[in-house]
Structures are given as C-alpha cells and as structure tokens.
One Martini backbone bead per residue (centre of mass of N, CA, C, O) as a GRO file, in nm:
protein
   73
    1MET     BB    1   6.520   4.152   5.099
    2ASN     BB    2   6.520   4.436   4.938
    3TYR     BB    3   6.629   4.751   5.002
    4THR     BB    4   6.455   4.906   4.794
    5LEU     BB    5   6.181   4.785   4.875
    6LEU     BB    6   6.185   4.878   5.173
    7THR     BB    7   6.205   5.179   5.109
    8PHE     BB    8   5.941   5.197   4.949
    9LEU     BB    9   5.753   5.095   5.176
   10ASN     BB   10   5.830   5.318   5.379
   11LEU     BB   11   5.726   5.552   5.205
   12ILE     BB   12   5.430   5.463   5.187
   13VAL     BB   13   5.374   5.452   5.492
   14MET     BB   14   5.444   5.747   5.548
   15VAL     BB   15   5.227   5.878   5.370
   16LEU     BB   16   4.983   5.737   5.502
   17LEU     BB   17   5.036   5.848   5.788
   18ILE     BB   18   5.002   6.146   5.718
   19ILE     BB   19   4.711   6.127   5.613
   20VAL     BB   20   4.575   6.001   5.867
   21ILE     BB   21   4.656   6.225   6.065
   22SER     BB   22   4.525   6.468   5.901
   23LEU     BB   23   4.218   6.339   5.928
   24GLN     BB   24   4.194   6.399   6.205
   25ASN     BB   25   4.046   6.527   6.474
   26LYS     BB   26   4.059   6.894   6.584
   27SER     BB   27   3.858   6.991   6.838
   28ALA     BB   28   4.100   7.055   7.040
   29GLY     BB   29   4.159   7.354   7.124
   30LEU     BB   30   4.211   7.651   7.304
   31SER     BB   31   3.966   7.618   7.499
   32ASN     BB   32   4.102   7.406   7.698
   33VAL     BB   33   4.326   7.591   7.814
   34PHE     BB   34   4.098   7.810   7.943
   35GLY     BB   35   3.860   7.635   8.081
   36SER     BB   36   3.656   7.458   7.967
   37SER     BB   37   3.339   7.264   7.997
   38GLY     BB   38   3.433   7.021   7.779
   39ASN     BB   39   3.422   6.723   7.963
   40ILE     BB   40   3.373   6.500   7.728
   41VAL     BB   41   3.336   6.166   7.675
   42GLN     BB   42   3.444   6.002   7.379
   43THR     BB   43   3.374   5.775   7.136
   44ARG     BB   44   3.471   5.586   6.885
   45ARG     BB   45   3.330   5.608   6.547
   46GLY     BB   46   3.377   5.464   6.267
   47PHE     BB   47   3.597   5.648   6.098
   48GLU     BB   48   3.756   5.727   6.356
   49LYS     BB   49   3.828   5.436   6.436
   50TRP     BB   50   3.977   5.362   6.176
   51LEU     BB   51   4.196   5.584   6.201
   52PHE     BB   52   4.316   5.483   6.467
   53TYR     BB   53   4.401   5.200   6.367
   54ALA     BB   54   4.570   5.294   6.123
   55THR     BB   55   4.776   5.456   6.285
   56THR     BB   56   4.885   5.223   6.453
   57ILE     BB   57   4.971   5.031   6.224
   58LEU     BB   58   5.151   5.232   6.064
   59GLY     BB   59   5.345   5.294   6.297
   60ILE     BB   60   5.452   5.007   6.335
   61LEU     BB   61   5.550   4.967   6.044
   62PHE     BB   62   5.748   5.206   6.036
   63VAL     BB   63   5.932   5.115   6.266
   64GLY     BB   64   6.000   4.833   6.157
   65LEU     BB   65   6.121   4.924   5.884
   66SER     BB   66   6.339   5.112   5.999
   67ILE     BB   67   6.491   4.897   6.163
   68THR     BB   68   6.546   4.707   5.927
   69LEU     BB   69   6.712   4.910   5.761
   70LEU     BB   70   6.935   4.946   5.976
   71LEU     BB   71   7.023   4.640   5.991
   72ILE     BB   72   7.093   4.600   5.686
   73LYS     BB   73   7.300   4.840   5.655
   0.00000   0.00000   0.00000
C-alpha cells in the first residue's frame, strides 16, 4: 500500500477513536473517590455496548496502522 494512504487511514481511525471515547459514559465521578456506596455492577447494553466494541476495534486498528507505518518508513 501507499504510505500516504496508510497515513490518511491512520488519521481517520484516530479521529473516530477520539469521538468514540468522548461519547462514552463518564458516570463514575469524584463520588467514588470519597467512598460512596454505589458499588453496583452494571452490564453494558445497547449503544454503550456498541461504543465499547467500537473503541476496542478502533484501538487495535490504530496500533496496527501505526506499527505498519513505522515499519514501512
């Protein structure tokens, strides 16, 4: 593949990874640091589960593309 095309794909994956990470739920705030009693285990469902899988896949793609770009250069 072309180096420019791989760089462009890496940039797209990076932007998508930033978007997916920023969309995830941040409900565990400072209340857990000070000993709140909210120790409830929740399973991921629906959109939250999709975001989790998308984050994992995009992270693996980003690392793979970055290593490939380093080896090609």
